[in-house]
C-alpha positions in Angstrom: 58.1 11.2 44.5 54.8 10.9 46.4 54.4 6.6 46.8 50.7 6.9 48.3 50.0 9.5 45.7 51.1 6.5 42.7 49.3 3.5 45.4 46.0 5.5 45.0 46.2 6.1 41.2 47.0 2.2 41.1 44.2 1.4 43.6 41.6 4.2 40.9 42.9 2.3 38.1 42.4 -1.2 39.3 38.5 -0.3 40.2 38.5 1.2 36.8 39.2 -1.9 35.3 36.9 -4.1 37.9 33.8 -2.0 37.3 34.5 -1.7 33.4 35.1 -5.8 33.5 31.3 -6.1 35.4 29.3 -4.0 32.9 31.0 -4.9 29.5 33.7 -7.2 30.0 33.2 -11.4 31.1 30.6 -10.3 33.3 28.7 -12.0 31.1 29.5 -15.9 31.4 26.6 -18.1 32.2 28.7 -19.7 33.9 28.5 -17.7 37.1 25.0 -16.6 36.6 22.8 -17.0 40.0 19.7 -18.1 38.2 21.3 -21.1 36.3 23.0 -22.2 39.4 19.9 -22.6 41.4 18.2 -23.3 38.6 15.1 -21.0 39.5 13.4 -19.9 36.7 16.1 -20.9 33.5 14.5 -22.1 30.4 15.3 -25.0 29.2 17.1 -24.0 26.3 19.5 -22.0 28.9 19.9 -25.1 31.1 20.8 -27.7 27.7 23.7 -24.6 26.8 25.1 -24.0 30.2 25.4 -27.7 30.6 27.1 -28.2 26.8 28.8 -25.3 27.7 30.1 -26.4 30.8 31.5 -29.5 28.9 33.0 -27.4 26.3 35.1 -25.8 28.7 35.9 -28.9 30.7 37.8 -30.9 27.4 39.1 -27.8 26.2 41.0 -27.7 29.6 41.9 -31.4 29.7 43.1 -31.8 26.3 45.4 -28.3 26.1 47.3 -29.8 29.0 50.2 -32.4 28.4 48.1 -35.2 30.5 45.9 -35.1 32.6 44.4 -37.9 34.7 40.7 -37.5 35.8 40.8 -40.4 38.4 43.8 -38.9 40.1 44.1 -35.2 39.4 46.4 -34.3 42.3 49.2 -36.1 40.5 48.9 -34.1 37.5 48.6 -31.2 39.3 51.8 -32.0 41.0 53.2 -32.2 37.6 52.5 -28.2 37.0 56.4 -27.7 36.9 57.3 -29.8 34.6 54.9 -30.0 31.6 52.1 -27.5 30.4 49.5 -28.4 33.3 45.9 -27.7 34.3 47.4 -25.0 36.7 49.2 -23.0 33.5 46.3 -23.4 30.6 43.9 -21.8 32.9 46.6 -19.3 34.1 47.3 -18.7 30.3 43.4 -18.3 29.8 42.5 -16.1 32.3 45.0 -13.6 31.6 43.3 -13.9 27.8 40.8 -13.5 28.7 40.9 -10.1 31.5 42.9 -9.0 27.4 40.1 -8.8 26.4 38.1 -6.3 28.8 41.7 -4.5 28.6 41.3 -4.6 25.1 37.9 -3.3 25.1 38.9 -0.3 27.3 41.7 0.3 25.1 39.8 0.6 22.2 37.0 3.0 23.3 40.4 4.6 24.8 41.4 5.2 20.7 38.4 5.3 19.2 38.1 8.3 21.2 41.4 10.2 19.9 41.6 9.0 16.2 38.1 9.3 15.6 37.2 5.9 15.4 33.2 5.7 15.6 33.5 2.5 13.8 35.5 0.5 15.6 33.8 1.6 18.6 30.5 0.5 17.3 31.8 -2.9 16.7 32.8 -4.2 20.0 28.7 -4.5 20.4 29.3 -7.2 18.2 29.1 -10.8 19.5 32.8 -12.3 19.7 35.2 -9.4 20.7 37.3 -12.1 22.9 38.9 -12.9 19.4 40.7 -10.2 19.5 44.4 -9.0 18.2 45.9 -9.3 21.8 44.5 -13.2 22.0 45.8 -13.7 18.0 48.9 -12.6 19.5 49.0 -14.8 22.6 48.0 -18.2 21.2 50.6 -17.3 17.6 53.9 -16.6 20.3 52.2 -19.9 22.3 51.9 -22.7 18.9 55.5 -21.5 18.0 57.0 -21.0 21.0 55.9 -24.5 23.1 56.3 -28.0 22.2 52.8 -29.8 22.9 52.8 -33.5 24.3 49.7 -34.0 22.3 50.7 -32.0 19.1 48.3 -31.0 16.7 45.7 -31.6 19.2 47.1 -30.3 22.0 47.6 -26.8 19.6 44.2 -27.0 18.3 41.8 -27.6 21.9 44.4 -24.5 23.4 42.5 -22.3 20.2 39.1 -24.1 21.4 39.8 -22.6 25.2 40.7 -19.1 23.6 37.8 -18.6 21.1 35.2 -21.2 21.6 34.6 -21.0 25.4 34.4 -17.6 25.4 31.1 -17.6 22.7 29.6 -21.0 24.4 29.5 -19.3 27.7 28.0 -16.0 26.6 25.7 -17.0 23.8 22.4 -19.1 23.7 21.4 -20.0 20.4 22.0 -21.2 16.8 21.6 -18.1 15.0 23.5 -16.5 12.4 25.4 -14.4 14.4 26.2 -17.5 17.1 27.1 -19.5 14.0 29.8 -17.1 12.9 31.2 -17.0 16.1 31.8 -20.7 16.5 32.8 -21.2 13.1 35.3 -18.6 13.2 36.9 -19.6 16.5 36.5 -23.7 15.2 38.5 -21.8 11.9 40.7 -20.2 13.8 42.0 -23.0 16.2 42.9 -25.5 13.3 44.7 -23.0 11.9 46.5 -23.2 14.9 47.2 -26.7 14.8 48.5 -26.0 11.3 50.3 -23.5 12.1 51.9 -25.2 15.6 52.8 -28.6 13.0 54.2 -26.1 10.4 56.4 -24.6 13.1 57.7 -27.9 14.1 58.9 -29.2 10.5 59.8 -25.5 9.4 60.2 -23.7 12.5 57.8 -21.1 11.6 58.4 -18.1 13.9 55.6 -16.1 16.0 56.0 -13.2 13.7 55.1 -15.4 10.1 52.3 -17.1 12.9 51.6 -13.8 14.0 50.3 -12.7 10.8 49.0 -15.5 9.2 46.4 -15.4 11.8 46.4 -11.7 11.5 45.0 -12.8 8.4 42.5 -15.3 9.7 41.4 -13.3 12.0 40.1 -10.4 9.8 38.6 -12.4 7.4 36.6 -14.1 10.1 35.9 -10.7 12.0 34.1 -9.6 8.5 31.5 -12.5 9.1 30.9 -11.9 12.6 30.0 -7.9 11.8 28.3 -9.2 9.0 25.6 -11.6 10.6 25.7 -9.8 13.7 22.4 -9.0 15.4 23.6 -5.9 18.0 25.3 -3.7 15.0 24.1 -2.8 11.4 27.8 -1.5 10.4 27.5 -3.2 7.2 24.4 -1.2 5.3 25.6 -0.6 1.8 24.2 -1.9 -1.3 27.4 -3.6 -2.8 30.0 -5.7 -1.8 32.5 -3.0 -2.4 30.4 -0.8 -0.2 30.5 -3.4 2.4 34.2 -4.0 2.1 34.6 -0.4 2.5 32.4 -0.1 5.5 34.5 -2.8 7.2 37.5 -1.1 6.5 36.3 1.3 9.0 35.4 -1.1 11.8 38.3 -2.6 11.8 40.6 0.6 11.8 42.1 -0.1 15.5 42.3 -3.9 15.5 44.5 -3.2 12.2 46.6 -0.8 14.5 46.9 -3.0 17.5 47.8 -5.9 15.0 50.0 -4.0 13.5 52.3 -2.5 16.4 52.0 -6.3 18.1 53.3 -7.4 14.6 55.8 -5.2 15.1 56.9 -6.4 18.6 57.0 -10.0 17.0 59.4 -9.1 14.3 61.4 -7.3 16.8 61.6 -10.9 19.2 62.6 -12.4 15.9 65.7 -10.6 15.0 66.7 -10.5 18.6 66.5 -14.4 19.1 66.8 -15.4 15.1 70.2 -15.3 13.5 70.6 -14.1 9.6 67.2 -12.6 9.7 66.2 -11.5 6.0 64.8 -7.8 7.3 63.8 -7.2 3.6 61.7 -10.2 2.7 60.5 -9.8 6.4 59.5 -6.7 6.6 57.3 -7.5 3.6 54.3 -8.6 6.4 54.3 -5.5 8.6 54.2 -3.1 5.4 50.9 -5.3 3.8 48.8 -4.5 7.7 50.7 -0.4 7.9 48.7 -0.6 4.3 45.3 -1.5 5.0 45.9 0.4 8.4 45.9 3.5 6.2 43.1 2.5 3.9 41.1 1.6 6.9 42.1 5.6 8.4 41.3 6.9 5.5 37.7 4.9 4.8 37.2 5.8 8.7 36.7 9.2 7.8 34.6 9.2 5.0 31.2 9.5 5.8 30.9 6.2 7.5 30.1 7.5 10.7 26.6 7.6 10.1 25.7 6.3 7.3 25.5 2.2 8.2 22.6 3.4 10.6 21.1 5.8 7.6 21.0 3.3 5.1 19.5 1.0 8.0 16.8 3.6 8.7 16.0 3.8 5.3 15.6 0.8 5.1 13.0 0.4 7.9 11.4 2.8 6.8 10.4 1.5 3.4 9.4 -1.6 4.7 6.8 0.0 6.7 8.4 0.1 10.7 8.4 3.9 10.9 8.3 3.6 14.4 11.8 2.1 14.0 13.5 3.8 11.4 12.3 7.4 13.4 13.9 5.9 16.9 17.5 5.4 14.0 17.3 9.3 12.6 16.5 10.4 15.8 20.2 9.2 16.8 21.5 10.2 13.6 22.6 13.9 14.5 20.8 15.8 11.7 23.2 13.4 8.9 21.5 13.7 5.6 17.9 14.1 4.9 16.9 12.5 8.4 15.8 15.4 10.1 13.1 15.3 6.6 12.6 12.0 7.1 11.5 13.0 11.0 9.4 15.6 10.6 7.2 14.1 7.9 6.8 11.1 10.3 5.5 13.6 12.8 3.0 15.1 10.5 2.3 11.9 9.8 1.5 10.5 12.9 0.0 13.9 14.2 -2.4 13.8 11.0 -3.5 10.2 12.2 -3.8 11.0 15.8 -6.1 14.2 15.0 -8.2 12.3 12.3 -8.9 9.8 15.0 -10.0 12.2 17.5 -12.5 13.9 15.1 -13.7 10.6 14.7 -14.1 10.5 18.4 -15.8 13.5 18.6 -18.7 12.6 15.4 -19.2 9.0 17.9 -19.4 11.5 20.9 -16.9 9.6 22.7 -15.7 12.6 24.0 -12.7 11.5 26.6 -11.6 9.8 23.9 -11.1 12.7 21.7 -9.5 14.6 24.2 -6.9 12.0 25.3 -5.9 12.1 21.3 -5.6 16.1 20.9 -3.9 16.3 24.4 -1.3 14.6 22.3 -0.4 16.8 19.7 -2.1 20.4 21.5 0.5 22.4 18.5 -0.7 20.6 15.6 -3.5 22.0 13.7 -6.1 23.3 16.0 -5.5 20.6 18.7 -6.3 23.3 21.0 -9.6 24.8 20.3 -10.6 21.1 19.6 -9.0 20.1 23.3 -11.5 23.2 24.8 -14.8 22.0 22.7 -14.2 18.2 24.2 -13.8 19.7 28.0 -17.3 22.1 27.1 -18.8 18.8 25.9 -17.6 17.0 29.2 -18.4 19.3 31.5 -21.6 19.5 30.9 -22.6 15.4 32.1 -22.3 17.4 35.3 -24.7 20.1 34.7 -27.7 20.0 35.8 -29.1 19.6 39.8 -27.0 17.5 42.8 -28.7 16.5 45.5 -27.2 15.8 48.8 -27.6 13.4 51.0 -29.0 15.7 53.9 -31.2 18.2 51.6 -28.7 20.3 50.2 -28.6 21.2 46.4 -26.2 22.1 44.2 -27.4 23.5 40.5 -24.8 23.0 37.8 -25.1 25.5 35.1 -23.0 25.6 32.0 -21.4 28.5 31.9 -20.1 27.4 34.7 -22.0 29.6 37.2 -23.8 27.4 40.1 -26.5 27.9 42.2 -26.3 26.1 46.2 -29.3 26.0 48.8 -28.7 24.1 52.1 -31.0 21.9 54.0 -31.3 24.6 56.6 -32.7 27.6 53.7 -28.9 29.1 53.5 -28.9 29.8 49.4 -26.4 31.9 47.4 -24.9 31.6 44.3 -20.8 31.2 42.9 -18.6 29.2 40.0 -17.7 25.5 39.7 -14.5 24.3 37.5 -12.9 21.1 37.2 -9.6 19.6 37.5 -8.1 17.7 35.3 -11.4 15.4 35.3 -10.5 14.1 38.6 -12.0 17.0 40.7 -14.6 19.2 40.5 -14.7 22.3 42.8 -17.5 25.1 43.7 -17.0 28.5 45.4 -20.4 29.8 46.3 -21.2 32.8 48.5 -23.5 31.0 51.0 -20.7 28.9 52.5 -17.6 31.6 52.4 -15.2 28.5 51.4 -14.7 26.1 48.9 -15.8 22.8 48.7 -14.0 19.9 46.1 -15.2 16.5 45.6 -13.2 13.9 43.3 -14.6 12.0 40.2 -13.8 8.6 40.0 -15.0 8.3 36.7 -14.3 11.2 34.7 -16.5 13.6 33.8 -19.6 10.1 33.8 -19.7 10.3 37.9 -23.0 10.8 39.4 -22.0 10.7 42.9 -19.7 13.4 44.5 -18.7 13.2 48.5 -17.8 16.9 48.9 -15.8 18.2 51.1 -13.5 21.0 52.4 -10.6 22.1 54.0 -10.6 23.9 57.8 -14.5 25.4 58.1 -17.5 23.9 60.0 -18.8 22.0 56.6 -19.5 18.2 57.6 -19.0 16.0 54.6 -21.7 15.1 52.0 -22.9 12.7 49.2 -24.3 14.3 46.3 -26.3 12.8 43.7 -26.9 13.7 39.9 -30.9 13.9 38.8 -31.7 12.9 36.5 
């Protein structure tokens, strides 16, 4: 066994995990935002939410402990071995936060193997820190630990795990944010109730995990429904939305089922006289839901929500937004027809606009328009026509500061005469409306000058490369 290679693999994996965390995980915590910490160009509403989130974090941490003396914090820290101290609370919550990053990586991996595109797309929804990992950890904590503060402490621990990341990463009271806050608070309240039930009836982590899983899946529906980042629940009827939602939680159901089986094994190992036939009913419920989710995830769901959303944008007149979404659907249904219709409509508008500019004599604007649609109708002919009309602005007599004369003809020919009596014919042309170039027998080399005002330029400084030419400024005569 090559321990050096194993160590290298572990370091590579750790670095990948760190990079993923910095780009996809908990890197958005505003408490570590350097702009807020330095107070530079921070909107007032963000500062308010920053301080509010800090207060929420402070209170949830303090009241998640068995006891904590604010005026004597060192005494509380010293008792960490004998109670649920602030060190244990912070360590537990940090571990759960770290599992959020691992959860997102795992969903991405499993989604690629299971073709669970909807589950992967659901990761873009805010609130993914409420997930099967954090639910299992919370269920195990409230049923195996004894809190000196009782239900309040169980409730605060739930807020620390579920609400704290929400207030630390979101700003505002949009429906999406409200749904996340409400979900976190609801799960925490349920956790407090389950803790009290565990005290009275010795509720097992297995049963608490199942109940919290149900609450989590109900909450996730609303988090997805009100999400402003993803549009996955697009069906026109409630049954259709539920079918789409089942596809979105495919990987979550698989993870929840596995965790519930782990808790069941733990219950069988630590408890006597367990009625297995009764207990096994709960994993079976999740198993059936998982099968339904896998099925719905494979029945044309991959692009349907985005397609429905794109069609809705189209019908509401947002053609640009609709086509941007149609272009991501890889030809799903008639998305290509929408794209083709949009392009024809847009090209026709540009084409008609170019014709209008030509009628008004605005050939510069007309040329810009037709160059956007070179392959549409006779746009290439219109480009040549516009360039011909624009070039005519340069046609005429140009007189140099040293007495030279240059006559530019409409057919692209020219005649040059310098102040010393040397003269000759030649040709002239322009490059991208930016440079005028002249070749004449009188010189034997090419001279050129920039057109700072395009074809409307009235003064040109002619230059030449590698010759005896002396730069001369020419002015167009009326």
